[in-house]
C-alpha positions as CSV (number, residue, x, y, z in Angstrom):
1,M,22.7,-43.8,-13.2
2,S,19.3,-42.0,-12.1
3,A,21.2,-40.7,-9.4
4,S,23.3,-38.7,-12.0
5,V,20.2,-38.0,-13.7
6,V,18.5,-36.0,-10.8
7,T,21.6,-34.3,-9.8
8,K,22.1,-33.2,-13.0
9,T,18.4,-31.9,-13.3
10,E,16.9,-31.2,-10.0
11,P,19.1,-27.5,-10.1
12,S,17.3,-26.2,-13.8
13,S,14.5,-27.2,-12.6
14,L,14.5,-25.9,-8.9
15,S,15.4,-22.7,-10.9
16,R,12.0,-22.4,-13.2
17,S,10.7,-23.0,-10.5
18,F,12.2,-19.5,-8.1
19,K,11.7,-18.3,-12.1
20,I,7.9,-18.7,-12.4
21,R,7.6,-17.8,-8.4
22,L,9.3,-14.7,-8.9
23,L,7.1,-13.8,-12.2
24,L,4.1,-14.4,-10.2
25,A,5.2,-12.0,-7.1
26,F,5.9,-9.1,-8.9
27,F,3.1,-9.5,-10.5
28,A,1.2,-9.2,-7.2
29,I,2.7,-6.4,-6.0
30,Y,2.8,-4.4,-9.8
31,I,-0.7,-5.4,-11.1
32,L,-2.9,-6.5,-8.0
33,W,-1.4,-3.9,-5.4
34,G,-2.4,-1.5,-8.4
35,T,-5.9,-2.6,-9.2
36,T,-6.9,-2.2,-5.0
37,F,-7.0,1.8,-5.7
38,L,-10.2,1.1,-8.2
39,G,-11.4,-1.9,-6.0
40,I,-11.6,0.3,-2.5
41,R,-13.7,2.7,-4.9
42,V,-15.8,0.0,-6.1
43,A,-16.6,-0.5,-2.2
44,V,-16.9,2.9,-0.5
45,E,-19.5,3.1,-3.5
46,G,-21.8,1.0,-2.1
47,L,-20.2,1.1,1.9
48,P,-19.6,3.4,4.6
49,P,-15.9,3.9,4.1
50,V,-14.2,3.9,7.3
51,F,-16.5,0.9,7.9
52,A,-14.9,-1.1,4.1
53,A,-11.5,0.1,5.7
54,G,-12.1,-1.9,8.6
55,A,-13.6,-5.0,7.3
56,R,-11.0,-5.3,4.8
57,F,-7.5,-5.1,7.6
58,F,-9.6,-6.8,10.5
59,I,-10.3,-10.1,7.9
60,A,-7.0,-9.9,6.5
61,G,-5.5,-9.7,9.8
62,V,-7.2,-12.1,11.4
63,V,-6.5,-14.7,8.9
64,L,-3.0,-13.7,8.4
65,F,-2.0,-13.7,12.4
66,G,-4.0,-17.1,12.9
67,F,-2.7,-18.8,9.9
68,M,1.4,-17.8,11.2
69,L,0.4,-18.8,14.1
70,A,-1.2,-22.0,13.5
71,R,2.3,-22.7,11.3
72,G,3.9,-22.5,14.8
73,Q,4.9,-19.0,15.2
74,S,5.3,-17.8,18.6
75,S,2.7,-14.5,19.8
76,P,3.7,-11.5,20.0
77,T,5.2,-10.2,23.5
78,R,4.0,-7.1,25.7
79,R,6.2,-4.7,24.3
80,Q,5.9,-6.0,21.0
81,W,2.0,-5.9,21.0
82,R,2.6,-1.8,22.5
83,N,4.6,-1.5,19.2
84,V,2.4,-3.1,17.5
85,F,-0.1,-0.9,18.7
86,L,1.7,2.1,18.0
87,L,2.6,0.9,14.1
88,S,-1.3,-0.2,13.3
89,L,-2.3,3.4,14.5
90,L,0.4,5.0,12.4
91,M,-0.3,2.4,9.0
92,F,-3.3,1.1,9.0
93,V,-5.7,3.7,10.5
94,A,-4.0,7.1,10.2
95,E,-3.5,6.2,6.4
96,Y,-6.3,4.1,5.1
97,G,-9.4,5.8,7.0
98,P,-8.6,8.7,5.2
99,L,-7.8,6.7,1.6
100,F,-11.1,5.0,1.7
101,W,-12.8,8.3,2.2
102,A,-11.2,10.4,0.0
103,E,-11.7,7.7,-2.9
104,K,-15.4,8.8,-2.7
105,Y,-13.9,12.3,-4.4
106,V,-11.3,11.5,-6.3
107,P,-10.8,9.5,-8.7
108,S,-8.5,6.4,-7.6
109,G,-6.2,6.9,-10.7
110,V,-5.1,10.1,-9.1
111,V,-5.2,8.4,-5.5
112,S,-2.8,6.0,-6.4
113,V,-0.6,8.8,-7.9
114,L,-0.6,10.8,-4.6
115,A,-0.5,7.5,-2.4
116,A,3.0,6.7,-4.2
117,T,4.2,9.8,-3.1
118,I,5.3,7.6,0.7
119,P,8.8,7.4,-0.9
120,I,8.8,11.0,-1.5
121,I,7.5,12.0,2.2
122,T,9.9,9.1,3.7
123,L,13.0,10.5,2.5
124,V,12.2,14.1,3.6
125,L,11.4,12.1,7.1
126,E,14.9,10.7,7.0
127,I,16.5,13.3,6.2
128,F,15.0,16.1,8.0
129,I,13.2,15.1,11.3
130,L,15.7,11.3,11.7
131,R,18.3,13.0,10.5
132,Q,19.1,9.2,8.7
133,Q,20.6,10.3,5.2
134,K,22.3,13.8,4.3
135,W,20.9,15.9,1.5
136,R,23.1,15.5,-1.9
137,A,21.6,17.2,-5.1
138,R,20.2,14.2,-6.5
139,L,17.9,13.7,-3.8
140,A,16.8,17.3,-3.7
141,A,15.8,16.9,-7.5
142,A,13.8,14.5,-6.9
143,T,12.2,16.6,-3.6
144,V,11.6,19.4,-6.0
145,L,10.4,17.3,-9.0
146,G,7.7,15.3,-6.8
147,F,6.2,18.1,-4.8
148,S,6.2,19.9,-8.1
149,G,4.1,17.2,-9.6
150,V,1.3,16.8,-6.6
151,G,1.6,20.6,-7.4
152,I,0.4,20.3,-10.6
153,L,-3.2,17.9,-9.8
154,L,-3.7,19.8,-6.6
155,L,-4.2,23.3,-8.8
156,P,-7.6,24.9,-8.7
157,G,-9.2,25.3,-11.6
158,G,-9.1,23.9,-15.5
159,P,-10.9,20.6,-17.2
160,Q,-10.1,18.7,-14.0
161,H,-10.0,19.9,-10.5
162,F,-10.1,17.6,-7.3
163,P,-11.5,18.6,-4.5
164,M,-8.3,19.9,-1.7
165,L,-9.3,18.4,0.9
166,P,-9.4,14.6,0.3
167,C,-6.4,14.8,-0.9
168,I,-4.9,16.3,1.8
169,A,-6.4,13.9,3.5
170,I,-4.6,11.5,1.6
171,L,-0.9,13.0,1.8
172,C,-1.2,13.3,5.5
173,G,-2.2,9.3,5.4
174,C,1.3,8.8,3.3
175,T,3.2,11.1,6.4
176,T,1.8,8.8,8.5
177,W,2.1,5.7,7.0
178,S,5.8,7.1,6.0
179,L,6.2,7.8,9.5
180,G,6.0,4.2,10.7
181,S,8.1,2.9,8.4
182,V,10.8,4.4,9.4
183,L,10.0,4.0,13.3
184,S,9.4,0.3,12.5
185,R,12.6,-0.1,12.0
186,S,14.1,0.4,15.7
187,M,11.2,-1.2,16.9
188,D,11.5,-4.5,19.2
189,L,8.7,-6.2,16.6
190,P,8.0,-10.4,16.1
191,K,10.7,-11.8,13.9
192,S,7.7,-13.1,11.3
193,R,7.1,-10.2,9.2
194,P,3.7,-11.7,7.7
195,L,2.6,-12.9,11.4
196,T,3.8,-8.9,12.2
197,A,1.5,-7.2,9.2
198,G,-1.1,-9.8,10.5
199,A,-1.5,-8.6,13.8
200,T,-0.9,-5.0,12.5
201,M,-3.8,-5.0,10.4
202,M,-5.9,-7.2,12.5
203,L,-5.1,-4.0,15.3
204,G,-5.9,-1.2,12.5
205,G,-9.1,-2.7,11.2
206,G,-10.6,-3.5,14.5
207,I,-9.8,0.6,15.9
208,L,-11.4,1.7,12.1
209,L,-14.1,-0.1,12.8
210,L,-14.7,1.4,16.6
211,I,-14.0,4.7,14.8
212,S,-17.0,3.4,12.2
213,A,-19.2,2.7,15.5
214,G,-18.3,6.5,16.4
215,L,-19.4,7.8,13.3
216,G,-22.8,6.1,13.0
217,E,-21.4,4.4,10.3
218,M,-23.0,0.8,11.9
219,H,-26.6,3.0,12.6
220,P,-28.1,0.7,11.3
221,L,-25.8,-2.1,9.9
222,P,-25.0,-1.1,6.2
223,H,-27.0,-3.1,3.5
224,V,-23.9,-4.6,1.6
225,S,-24.4,-5.4,-2.3
226,L,-23.3,-8.1,-4.1
227,R,-21.2,-5.2,-6.3
228,A,-19.7,-4.1,-2.7
229,A,-19.0,-7.2,-1.5
230,A,-17.5,-8.7,-4.5
231,A,-14.9,-5.7,-4.4
232,M,-14.0,-6.6,-0.3
233,A,-13.7,-9.5,-1.0
234,Y,-10.8,-8.4,-4.1
235,L,-9.7,-6.2,-1.5
236,I,-9.3,-9.0,1.4
237,V,-7.6,-11.7,-0.9
238,F,-6.0,-10.3,-3.5
239,G,-4.6,-6.8,-2.0
240,S,-4.3,-7.8,1.2
241,L,-3.5,-11.4,1.7
242,L,-2.0,-12.7,-1.9
243,A,-0.4,-9.5,-2.7
244,F,0.9,-8.6,0.7
245,T,2.5,-12.0,1.3
246,A,4.0,-12.0,-2.3
247,F,5.6,-9.0,-1.0
248,V,7.3,-10.3,2.4
249,W,8.7,-13.0,0.0
250,L,10.3,-10.9,-2.2
251,L,11.7,-9.3,1.0
252,A,13.4,-12.3,1.6
253,H,14.5,-12.9,-1.7
254,M,15.4,-9.2,-3.4
255,P,16.7,-6.2,-3.3
256,A,14.4,-3.6,-1.5
257,T,15.1,-1.0,-3.8
258,R,13.6,-3.5,-6.2
259,V,11.0,-4.5,-4.3
260,A,9.8,-1.2,-3.8
261,S,9.8,-0.7,-7.3
262,H,5.5,-1.1,-7.0
263,A,5.4,2.4,-6.3
264,Y,6.3,3.9,-9.2
265,V,4.1,0.4,-11.2
266,N,1.3,0.9,-9.3
267,P,-0.3,4.2,-10.5
268,I,-0.1,3.5,-13.9
269,V,-1.8,0.3,-13.5
270,A,-4.6,2.2,-11.6
271,V,-4.7,5.3,-14.0
272,A,-4.8,2.6,-17.1
273,L,-8.2,1.2,-15.0
274,G,-8.8,3.5,-14.2
275,Y,-9.2,4.8,-17.6
276,F,-10.1,1.5,-19.1
277,A,-12.6,0.6,-17.0
278,A,-14.6,2.8,-15.2
279,G,-14.2,5.6,-17.4
280,E,-12.1,7.9,-15.2
281,P,-10.6,11.3,-16.7
282,V,-7.4,11.7,-17.7
283,S,-6.4,15.5,-18.8
284,L,-2.7,16.0,-19.2
285,R,-2.3,18.1,-15.8
286,T,-3.4,14.7,-14.4
287,I,-0.6,12.8,-17.4
288,A,1.8,15.8,-16.7
289,G,2.1,15.5,-12.5
290,T,1.5,12.1,-12.6
291,A,4.7,11.6,-15.0
292,L,7.1,14.5,-12.0
293,V,5.9,12.4,-9.3
294,L,7.2,8.7,-10.9
295,V,10.4,10.2,-12.1
296,S,11.0,11.6,-8.5
297,V,9.7,8.2,-7.4
298,F,12.5,6.3,-9.5
299,M,15.2,9.0,-9.3
300,I,15.0,8.5,-5.0
301,L,14.3,4.5,-5.2
302,G,17.4,3.9,-7.3
303,R,19.7,6.0,-5.9
304,S,21.0,2.5,-3.8
305,S,20.8,0.6,-6.5
């Protein structure tokens, strides 16, 4: 009798457990990742930007890489280390160095909208450079909408004007991230995604710290205020460790397009948080540009749903 009870209740218990984990994982990539843009802004108010980016990813990478090695994962081969190094340059050094710097001049909500163009830029790379997709009317419309939204955000004049150079730096970083993401599909990398991510963050963070030293950000060593330290701790623990672990877990259990939906949820969270928690202004032009970018991302991510 007890055996029959276990047989009946166990699947139900497992189902409830899975649903709870699923909800928590989506909360992490939707909400936690969306809040990191304001966290970056707070961090760079008290720390040099490249130093802050390097410290975030180096610490998170060392922790994640060391944890996966302790769990028995094999260290990357020499060829895999070379590929990881290339990805670290494209996806962390060239992406997050400019992004952290730009957050000193551009509101965190607008930065999140510009970062949401990654799926759009990835599509353009796949079609025109790598020839991995065919150009279709739906994709053409999505691309035009997305870049129109960016154009509206960057229009000069008006009550709210964003400096052009930091915005271009963010978009260039999005391009290198997209290129790294596409190239990684055909690279020889460790089978463990968390191990690969840890190694990539560790190398990328280390290179950013070297660049920071070369720029003179460490001479003298920056004084870390309690507010900046709290922001860095939040970015490392919640943004780089918890949220990314949830992202990897979701990729193993859910369709990639469902997981990628964080790209059009994060900006909503970031814009709202920036407005209500940090007093960042939100103009009609910002709302219009954001809406066009999010519709574009929705069309692109939904094409294979």
